[in-house]
PyMOL Python script that loads the backbone (N, CA, C, O; Angstrom):
from pymol import cmd

cmd.read_pdbstr("""\
ATOM      1  N   MET A   1      72.377 103.587 124.096  1.00  0.00           N
ATOM      2  CA  MET A   1      73.455 102.796 123.677  1.00  0.00           C
ATOM      3  C   MET A   1      74.267 102.567 123.162  1.00  0.00           C
ATOM      4  O   MET A   1      73.947 102.052 122.091  1.00  0.00           O
ATOM      5  N   LEU A   2      75.151 102.636 123.271  1.00  0.00           N
ATOM      6  CA  LEU A   2      76.887 103.131 122.448  1.00  0.00           C
ATOM      7  C   LEU A   2      76.696 101.620 121.018  1.00  0.00           C
ATOM      8  O   LEU A   2      76.683 100.389 121.014  1.00  0.00           O
ATOM      9  N   SER A   3      76.580 102.769 119.996  1.00  0.00           N
ATOM     10  CA  SER A   3      76.928 101.942 118.921  1.00  0.00           C
ATOM     11  C   SER A   3      78.627 101.786 118.090  1.00  0.00           C
ATOM     12  O   SER A   3      79.234 102.819 117.812  1.00  0.00           O
ATOM     13  N   VAL A   4      79.092 100.726 117.845  1.00  0.00           N
ATOM     14  CA  VAL A   4      80.570 100.619 117.298  1.00  0.00           C
ATOM     15  C   VAL A   4      80.689 100.187 115.943  1.00  0.00           C
ATOM     16  O   VAL A   4      79.849  99.303 115.774  1.00  0.00           O
ATOM     17  N   VAL A   5      81.181 100.345 115.154  1.00  0.00           N
ATOM     18  CA  VAL A   5      81.479  99.839 113.964  1.00  0.00           C
ATOM     19  C   VAL A   5      82.880  99.678 114.078  1.00  0.00           C
ATOM     20  O   VAL A   5      83.588 100.565 114.557  1.00  0.00           O
ATOM     21  N   THR A   6      83.435  98.323 113.562  1.00  0.00           N
ATOM     22  CA  THR A   6      84.822  98.714 113.086  1.00  0.00           C
ATOM     23  C   THR A   6      84.811  97.666 112.069  1.00  0.00           C
ATOM     24  O   THR A   6      83.960  96.778 112.030  1.00  0.00           O
ATOM     25  N   VAL A   7      86.229  97.852 110.869  1.00  0.00           N
ATOM     26  CA  VAL A   7      86.571  97.092 109.709  1.00  0.00           C
ATOM     27  C   VAL A   7      88.048  96.906 109.666  1.00  0.00           C
ATOM     28  O   VAL A   7      88.781  97.692 110.267  1.00  0.00           O
ATOM     29  N   ASN A   8      88.473  95.999 109.048  1.00  0.00           N
ATOM     30  CA  ASN A   8      89.760  95.957 108.975  1.00  0.00           C
ATOM     31  C   ASN A   8      90.017  96.332 107.245  1.00  0.00           C
ATOM     32  O   ASN A   8      89.646  95.701 106.255  1.00  0.00           O
ATOM     33  N   VAL A   9      90.548  97.197 107.318  1.00  0.00           N
ATOM     34  CA  VAL A   9      90.482  98.365 105.775  1.00  0.00           C
ATOM     35  C   VAL A   9      91.888  97.755 105.375  1.00  0.00           C
ATOM     36  O   VAL A   9      92.366  98.414 104.452  1.00  0.00           O
ATOM     37  N   ASN A  10      92.521  96.945 105.680  1.00  0.00           N
ATOM     38  CA  ASN A  10      93.721  96.291 105.197  1.00  0.00           C
ATOM     39  C   ASN A  10      95.152  97.412 104.380  1.00  0.00           C
ATOM     40  O   ASN A  10      95.981  97.187 103.498  1.00  0.00           O
ATOM     41  N   GLY A  11      94.818  98.679 105.284  1.00  0.00           N
ATOM     42  CA  GLY A  11      95.815  99.593 104.936  1.00  0.00           C
ATOM     43  C   GLY A  11      94.533 100.685 104.581  1.00  0.00           C
ATOM     44  O   GLY A  11      93.596 100.181 103.962  1.00  0.00           O
ATOM     45  N   VAL A  12      94.437 101.976 104.887  1.00  0.00           N
ATOM     46  CA  VAL A  12      93.808 102.873 104.686  1.00  0.00           C
ATOM     47  C   VAL A  12      94.140 103.519 103.953  1.00  0.00           C
ATOM     48  O   VAL A  12      93.761 104.688 104.016  1.00  0.00           O
ATOM     49  N   ARG A  13      94.983 103.116 102.918  1.00  0.00           N
ATOM     50  CA  ARG A  13      95.448 104.186 101.517  1.00  0.00           C
ATOM     51  C   ARG A  13      94.712 103.735 100.827  1.00  0.00           C
ATOM     52  O   ARG A  13      93.939 104.511 100.264  1.00  0.00           O
ATOM     53  N   ALA A  14      94.581 101.919 100.481  1.00  0.00           N
ATOM     54  CA  ALA A  14      94.577 101.322  99.545  1.00  0.00           C
ATOM     55  C   ALA A  14      92.925 100.612  99.599  1.00  0.00           C
ATOM     56  O   ALA A  14      92.384  99.755  98.900  1.00  0.00           O
ATOM     57  N   ALA A  15      92.403 101.516 100.906  1.00  0.00           N
ATOM     58  CA  ALA A  15      90.885 101.652 100.989  1.00  0.00           C
ATOM     59  C   ALA A  15      90.275 102.216 100.811  1.00  0.00           C
ATOM     60  O   ALA A  15      89.121 101.785 100.798  1.00  0.00           O
ATOM     61  N   HIS A  16      90.534 103.794 100.492  1.00  0.00           N
ATOM     62  CA  HIS A  16      90.111 105.001 100.453  1.00  0.00           C
ATOM     63  C   HIS A  16      90.531 104.701  98.876  1.00  0.00           C
ATOM     64  O   HIS A  16      89.544 105.090  98.252  1.00  0.00           O
ATOM     65  N   LYS A  17      91.567 104.170  97.852  1.00  0.00           N
ATOM     66  CA  LYS A  17      92.122 103.829  96.164  1.00  0.00           C
ATOM     67  C   LYS A  17      90.553 103.050  95.726  1.00  0.00           C
ATOM     68  O   LYS A  17      89.925 103.231  94.683  1.00  0.00           O
ATOM     69  N   ASN A  18      90.300 102.430  96.524  1.00  0.00           N
ATOM     70  CA  ASN A  18      89.451 100.809  96.328  1.00  0.00           C
ATOM     71  C   ASN A  18      87.898 101.249  96.149  1.00  0.00           C
ATOM     72  O   ASN A  18      87.158 100.828  95.260  1.00  0.00           O
ATOM     73  N   GLY A  19      87.516 102.260  97.255  1.00  0.00           N
ATOM     74  CA  GLY A  19      86.035 102.782  97.377  1.00  0.00           C
ATOM     75  C   GLY A  19      85.883 102.243  98.728  1.00  0.00           C
ATOM     76  O   GLY A  19      84.766 101.916  99.128  1.00  0.00           O
ATOM     77  N   GLY A  20      86.803 102.139  99.376  1.00  0.00           N
ATOM     78  CA  GLY A  20      86.189 101.012 101.340  1.00  0.00           C
ATOM     79  C   GLY A  20      86.044 102.062 101.912  1.00  0.00           C
ATOM     80  O   GLY A  20      85.238 101.854 102.819  1.00  0.00           O
ATOM     81  N   LEU A  21      86.494 103.525 101.912  1.00  0.00           N
ATOM     82  CA  LEU A  21      86.477 104.621 103.142  1.00  0.00           C
ATOM     83  C   LEU A  21      84.626 105.062 102.039  1.00  0.00           C
ATOM     84  O   LEU A  21      83.488 105.230 102.477  1.00  0.00           O
ATOM     85  N   GLN A  22      85.045 105.090 100.903  1.00  0.00           N
ATOM     86  CA  GLN A  22      83.260 105.957 100.794  1.00  0.00           C
ATOM     87  C   GLN A  22      81.984 104.684 101.115  1.00  0.00           C
ATOM     88  O   GLN A  22      80.816 104.895 101.440  1.00  0.00           O
ATOM     89  N   TRP A  23      82.538 103.596 100.940  1.00  0.00           N
ATOM     90  CA  TRP A  23      81.423 102.493 101.158  1.00  0.00           C
ATOM     91  C   TRP A  23      81.493 102.748 102.717  1.00  0.00           C
ATOM     92  O   TRP A  23      80.370 102.561 103.185  1.00  0.00           O
ATOM     93  N   LEU A  24      82.233 103.039 103.502  1.00  0.00           N
ATOM     94  CA  LEU A  24      82.175 103.450 105.160  1.00  0.00           C
ATOM     95  C   LEU A  24      81.399 104.732 105.014  1.00  0.00           C
ATOM     96  O   LEU A  24      80.290 104.538 105.512  1.00  0.00           O
ATOM     97  N   LEU A  25      81.454 105.388 104.763  1.00  0.00           N
ATOM     98  CA  LEU A  25      80.299 106.822 105.165  1.00  0.00           C
ATOM     99  C   LEU A  25      79.381 106.799 104.646  1.00  0.00           C
ATOM    100  O   LEU A  25      78.653 107.766 104.865  1.00  0.00           O
ATOM    101  N   ASP A  26      78.877 105.773 103.713  1.00  0.00           N
ATOM    102  CA  ASP A  26      77.907 105.302 103.151  1.00  0.00           C
ATOM    103  C   ASP A  26      76.952 104.920 104.012  1.00  0.00           C
ATOM    104  O   ASP A  26      75.881 105.400 104.383  1.00  0.00           O
ATOM    105  N   ALA A  27      77.689 103.767 104.297  1.00  0.00           N
ATOM    106  CA  ALA A  27      76.733 102.776 104.930  1.00  0.00           C
ATOM    107  C   ALA A  27      76.195 102.939 106.456  1.00  0.00           C
ATOM    108  O   ALA A  27      76.711 103.177 107.548  1.00  0.00           O
ATOM    109  N   HIS A  28      75.077 102.724 106.031  1.00  0.00           N
ATOM    110  CA  HIS A  28      73.969 103.449 107.583  1.00  0.00           C
ATOM    111  C   HIS A  28      74.192 103.237 108.807  1.00  0.00           C
ATOM    112  O   HIS A  28      73.868 103.997 109.720  1.00  0.00           O
ATOM    113  N   ALA A  29      74.857 102.009 108.935  1.00  0.00           N
ATOM    114  CA  ALA A  29      75.274 101.040 110.441  1.00  0.00           C
ATOM    115  C   ALA A  29      76.571 102.681 111.157  1.00  0.00           C
ATOM    116  O   ALA A  29      76.603 103.272 112.236  1.00  0.00           O
ATOM    117  N   ALA A  30      77.457 102.831 109.776  1.00  0.00           N
ATOM    118  CA  ALA A  30      78.368 103.829 109.791  1.00  0.00           C
ATOM    119  C   ALA A  30      77.927 105.285 110.235  1.00  0.00           C
ATOM    120  O   ALA A  30      78.518 105.999 111.045  1.00  0.00           O
ATOM    121  N   LYS A  31      77.162 105.479 109.774  1.00  0.00           N
ATOM    122  CA  LYS A  31      76.401 106.753 109.875  1.00  0.00           C
ATOM    123  C   LYS A  31      75.589 106.992 111.450  1.00  0.00           C
ATOM    124  O   LYS A  31      75.579 108.094 111.997  1.00  0.00           O
ATOM    125  N   GLU A  32      75.111 106.097 111.881  1.00  0.00           N
ATOM    126  CA  GLU A  32      74.504 105.861 112.899  1.00  0.00           C
ATOM    127  C   GLU A  32      75.827 105.781 114.373  1.00  0.00           C
ATOM    128  O   GLU A  32      76.013 106.069 115.555  1.00  0.00           O
ATOM    129  N   ALA A  33      76.355 105.245 113.321  1.00  0.00           N
ATOM    130  CA  ALA A  33      78.046 105.184 114.866  1.00  0.00           C
ATOM    131  C   ALA A  33      78.453 106.310 115.939  1.00  0.00           C
ATOM    132  O   ALA A  33      78.503 107.517 115.705  1.00  0.00           O
ATOM    133  N   ASP A  34      78.723 105.702 117.117  1.00  0.00           N
ATOM    134  CA  ASP A  34      79.135 107.027 117.806  1.00  0.00           C
ATOM    135  C   ASP A  34      80.535 106.739 118.195  1.00  0.00           C
ATOM    136  O   ASP A  34      81.125 107.398 119.051  1.00  0.00           O
ATOM    137  N   VAL A  35      81.356 105.176 117.186  1.00  0.00           N
ATOM    138  CA  VAL A  35      82.715 105.357 117.070  1.00  0.00           C
ATOM    139  C   VAL A  35      82.984 103.865 115.723  1.00  0.00           C
ATOM    140  O   VAL A  35      82.586 102.703 115.648  1.00  0.00           O
ATOM    141  N   ILE A  36      83.754 104.653 114.970  1.00  0.00           N
ATOM    142  CA  ILE A  36      84.193 103.676 114.106  1.00  0.00           C
ATOM    143  C   ILE A  36      85.537 103.581 114.279  1.00  0.00           C
ATOM    144  O   ILE A  36      86.409 104.447 114.216  1.00  0.00           O
ATOM    145  N   CYS A  37      85.607 102.070 114.573  1.00  0.00           N
ATOM    146  CA  CYS A  37      87.531 101.477 114.492  1.00  0.00           C
ATOM    147  C   CYS A  37      87.598 101.096 113.076  1.00  0.00           C
ATOM    148  O   CYS A  37      86.752 100.591 112.337  1.00  0.00           O
ATOM    149  N   LEU A  38      89.063 101.539 112.839  1.00  0.00           N
ATOM    150  CA  LEU A  38      89.755 101.366 111.195  1.00  0.00           C
ATOM    151  C   LEU A  38      90.340 100.252 111.998  1.00  0.00           C
ATOM    152  O   LEU A  38      90.615 100.724 113.101  1.00  0.00           O
ATOM    153  N   GLN A  39      90.679  98.896 111.941  1.00  0.00           N
ATOM    154  CA  GLN A  39      91.821  98.090 111.625  1.00  0.00           C
ATOM    155  C   GLN A  39      92.746  98.018 110.723  1.00  0.00           C
ATOM    156  O   GLN A  39      92.494  98.562 109.648  1.00  0.00           O
ATOM    157  N   GLU A  40      93.981  97.380 110.883  1.00  0.00           N
ATOM    158  CA  GLU A  40      95.596  97.695 110.129  1.00  0.00           C
ATOM    159  C   GLU A  40      95.478  98.663 108.823  1.00  0.00           C
ATOM    160  O   GLU A  40      95.553  98.547 107.600  1.00  0.00           O
ATOM    161  N   VAL A  41      95.263  99.633 109.739  1.00  0.00           N
ATOM    162  CA  VAL A  41      95.347 100.827 109.250  1.00  0.00           C
ATOM    163  C   VAL A  41      96.800 100.805 108.309  1.00  0.00           C
ATOM    164  O   VAL A  41      96.544 100.993 107.120  1.00  0.00           O
ATOM    165  N   ARG A  42      98.130 100.631 108.570  1.00  0.00           N
ATOM    166  CA  ARG A  42      99.175 100.841 107.925  1.00  0.00           C
ATOM    167  C   ARG A  42      99.361 102.118 107.431  1.00  0.00           C
ATOM    168  O   ARG A  42      99.542 102.521 106.282  1.00  0.00           O
ATOM    169  N   ALA A  43      99.295 102.614 108.362  1.00  0.00           N
ATOM    170  CA  ALA A  43      99.670 104.392 108.002  1.00  0.00           C
ATOM    171  C   ALA A  43     100.259 104.998 108.973  1.00  0.00           C
ATOM    172  O   ALA A  43      99.878 104.463 110.014  1.00  0.00           O
ATOM    173  N   ASN A  44     101.245 106.127 109.261  1.00  0.00           N
ATOM    174  CA  ASN A  44     101.741 106.937 110.163  1.00  0.00           C
ATOM    175  C   ASN A  44     100.531 107.799 110.525  1.00  0.00           C
ATOM    176  O   ASN A  44      99.365 107.480 110.298  1.00  0.00           O
ATOM    177  N   GLY A  45     100.935 108.915 111.107  1.00  0.00           N
ATOM    178  CA  GLY A  45      99.893 110.083 111.457  1.00  0.00           C
ATOM    179  C   GLY A  45      99.445 110.966 110.237  1.00  0.00           C
ATOM    180  O   GLY A  45      98.321 111.271 109.838  1.00  0.00           O
ATOM    181  N   ASP A  46     100.546 111.235 109.835  1.00  0.00           N
ATOM    182  CA  ASP A  46     100.373 112.378 108.692  1.00  0.00           C
ATOM    183  C   ASP A  46      99.599 111.709 107.667  1.00  0.00           C
ATOM    184  O   ASP A  46      98.717 112.390 107.145  1.00  0.00           O
ATOM    185  N   GLU A  47      99.786 110.201 107.166  1.00  0.00           N
ATOM    186  CA  GLU A  47      99.370 109.682 106.380  1.00  0.00           C
ATOM    187  C   GLU A  47      97.803 109.177 105.887  1.00  0.00           C
ATOM    188  O   GLU A  47      97.174 108.879 104.871  1.00  0.00           O
ATOM    189  N   LEU A  48      97.603 109.347 107.831  1.00  0.00           N
ATOM    190  CA  LEU A  48      96.234 109.048 107.721  1.00  0.00           C
ATOM    191  C   LEU A  48      95.549 110.098 108.099  1.00  0.00           C
ATOM    192  O   LEU A  48      94.338 110.120 107.883  1.00  0.00           O
ATOM    193  N   ALA A  49      95.960 110.786 108.509  1.00  0.00           N
ATOM    194  CA  ALA A  49      95.014 112.348 108.076  1.00  0.00           C
ATOM    195  C   ALA A  49      95.017 112.945 106.616  1.00  0.00           C
ATOM    196  O   ALA A  49      94.161 113.683 106.127  1.00  0.00           O
ATOM    197  N   ALA A  50      95.735 112.646 106.248  1.00  0.00           N
ATOM    198  CA  ALA A  50      96.029 113.113 104.268  1.00  0.00           C
ATOM    199  C   ALA A  50      94.971 112.397 103.564  1.00  0.00           C
ATOM    200  O   ALA A  50      94.313 112.928 102.668  1.00  0.00           O
ATOM    201  N   THR A  51      94.745 110.799 104.092  1.00  0.00           N
ATOM    202  CA  THR A  51      93.996 109.684 103.666  1.00  0.00           C
ATOM    203  C   THR A  51      92.488 110.055 104.167  1.00  0.00           C
ATOM    204  O   THR A  51      91.636 110.174 103.287  1.00  0.00           O
ATOM    205  N   LEU A  52      92.178 110.210 105.278  1.00  0.00           N
ATOM    206  CA  LEU A  52      90.807 110.638 105.814  1.00  0.00           C
ATOM    207  C   LEU A  52      90.499 112.227 105.470  1.00  0.00           C
ATOM    208  O   LEU A  52      89.312 112.524 105.602  1.00  0.00           O
ATOM    209  N   GLU A  53      91.479 113.416 105.001  1.00  0.00           N
ATOM    210  CA  GLU A  53      90.823 113.928 104.575  1.00  0.00           C
ATOM    211  C   GLU A  53      90.329 114.308 103.234  1.00  0.00           C
ATOM    212  O   GLU A  53      89.430 115.113 102.989  1.00  0.00           O
ATOM    213  N   LEU A  54      91.338 113.328 102.044  1.00  0.00           N
ATOM    214  CA  LEU A  54      91.027 113.291 100.512  1.00  0.00           C
ATOM    215  C   LEU A  54      89.400 112.311 100.606  1.00  0.00           C
ATOM    216  O   LEU A  54      88.624 112.136  99.666  1.00  0.00           O
ATOM    217  N   ALA A  55      89.255 111.827 101.946  1.00  0.00           N
ATOM    218  CA  ALA A  55      88.048 110.794 101.445  1.00  0.00           C
ATOM    219  C   ALA A  55      86.940 111.932 102.249  1.00  0.00           C
ATOM    220  O   ALA A  55      85.788 111.559 102.032  1.00  0.00           O
ATOM    221  N   GLY A  56      86.968 112.806 102.839  1.00  0.00           N
ATOM    222  CA  GLY A  56      86.050 113.418 103.425  1.00  0.00           C
ATOM    223  C   GLY A  56      86.054 113.359 104.511  1.00  0.00           C
ATOM    224  O   GLY A  56      85.341 114.204 105.053  1.00  0.00           O
ATOM    225  N   MET A  57      86.762 112.447 105.388  1.00  0.00           N
ATOM    226  CA  MET A  57      86.192 112.537 107.190  1.00  0.00           C
ATOM    227  C   MET A  57      86.910 113.186 107.508  1.00  0.00           C
ATOM    228  O   MET A  57      87.210 112.829 108.647  1.00  0.00           O
ATOM    229  N   GLN A  58      87.809 114.526 107.060  1.00  0.00           N
ATOM    230  CA  GLN A  58      88.508 115.391 107.850  1.00  0.00           C
ATOM    231  C   GLN A  58      87.499 115.806 109.310  1.00  0.00           C
ATOM    232  O   GLN A  58      88.113 116.022 110.355  1.00  0.00           O
ATOM    233  N   ASP A  59      86.329 115.876 109.311  1.00  0.00           N
ATOM    234  CA  ASP A  59      85.983 116.382 110.789  1.00  0.00           C
ATOM    235  C   ASP A  59      85.574 115.343 111.689  1.00  0.00           C
ATOM    236  O   ASP A  59      84.913 115.597 112.696  1.00  0.00           O
ATOM    237  N   PHE A  60      86.027 113.896 111.295  1.00  0.00           N
ATOM    238  CA  PHE A  60      85.961 113.066 112.853  1.00  0.00           C
ATOM    239  C   PHE A  60      87.172 113.230 113.565  1.00  0.00           C
ATOM    240  O   PHE A  60      88.195 113.750 113.118  1.00  0.00           O
ATOM    241  N   ASN A  61      87.005 112.763 114.686  1.00  0.00           N
ATOM    242  CA  ASN A  61      87.739 112.773 115.705  1.00  0.00           C
ATOM    243  C   ASN A  61      88.564 111.564 115.531  1.00  0.00           C
ATOM    244  O   ASN A  61      88.077 110.445 115.366  1.00  0.00           O
ATOM    245  N   VAL A  62      89.834 111.820 115.572  1.00  0.00           N
ATOM    246  CA  VAL A  62      91.031 110.562 115.645  1.00  0.00           C
ATOM    247  C   VAL A  62      91.762 110.074 116.197  1.00  0.00           C
ATOM    248  O   VAL A  62      92.868 110.404 115.768  1.00  0.00           O
ATOM    249  N   LEU A  63      91.848 109.159 117.275  1.00  0.00           N
ATOM    250  CA  LEU A  63      92.495 108.730 118.248  1.00  0.00           C
ATOM    251  C   LEU A  63      93.485 107.462 116.899  1.00  0.00           C
ATOM    252  O   LEU A  63      93.301 106.780 115.890  1.00  0.00           O
ATOM    253  N   HIS A  64      94.309 107.796 117.685  1.00  0.00           N
ATOM    254  CA  HIS A  64      95.673 106.808 116.234  1.00  0.00           C
ATOM    255  C   HIS A  64      96.818 105.910 117.198  1.00  0.00           C
ATOM    256  O   HIS A  64      97.442 106.472 118.099  1.00  0.00           O
ATOM    257  N   SER A  65      96.989 104.525 116.894  1.00  0.00           N
ATOM    258  CA  SER A  65      98.194 104.236 117.812  1.00  0.00           C
ATOM    259  C   SER A  65      98.996 103.513 116.417  1.00  0.00           C
ATOM    260  O   SER A  65      98.487 102.583 115.792  1.00  0.00           O
ATOM    261  N   ALA A  66     100.478 104.195 116.034  1.00  0.00           N
ATOM    262  CA  ALA A  66     101.047 103.628 114.962  1.00  0.00           C
ATOM    263  C   ALA A  66     101.506 102.500 115.632  1.00  0.00           C
ATOM    264  O   ALA A  66     101.710 102.395 116.841  1.00  0.00           O
ATOM    265  N   SER A  67     101.726 101.265 114.349  1.00  0.00           N
ATOM    266  CA  SER A  67     102.651 100.374 114.740  1.00  0.00           C
ATOM    267  C   SER A  67     103.909 100.447 114.287  1.00  0.00           C
ATOM    268  O   SER A  67     104.284 100.789 113.165  1.00  0.00           O
ATOM    269  N   SER A  68     104.840  99.951 115.644  1.00  0.00           N
ATOM    270  CA  SER A  68     106.239 100.182 115.514  1.00  0.00           C
ATOM    271  C   SER A  68     106.609  99.773 114.157  1.00  0.00           C
ATOM    272  O   SER A  68     107.433 100.460 113.554  1.00  0.00           O
ATOM    273  N   GLU A  69     106.080  98.698 113.584  1.00  0.00           N
ATOM    274  CA  GLU A  69     106.803  97.758 112.062  1.00  0.00           C
ATOM    275  C   GLU A  69     105.664  98.181 111.147  1.00  0.00           C
ATOM    276  O   GLU A  69     104.443  98.181 111.306  1.00  0.00           O
ATOM    277  N   LYS A  70     106.259  98.454 110.383  1.00  0.00           N
ATOM    278  CA  LYS A  70     105.063  98.626 108.911  1.00  0.00           C
ATOM    279  C   LYS A  70     105.008  97.318 108.231  1.00  0.00           C
ATOM    280  O   LYS A  70     104.297  97.168 107.237  1.00  0.00           O
TER     281      LYS A  70
END
""", "prot")
cmd.dss("prot")
cmd.show_as("cartoon", "prot")
cmd.util.cbc("prot")
cmd.orient("prot")
């Protein structure tokens, strides 16, 4: 069975700054998930990659669709 975890991060940089990405990495469900979806990332591709690297998530396979509006 496919396991999916989805989280509204309300800005990935703010989520990282406030420990939200570490919480996601530590969460049992996220460790067992096949797919993790981040909603309301509010970052372009370069900003997202840099933030995920800072959070220790640089080895994740990322598919990102940036919004046309900030």
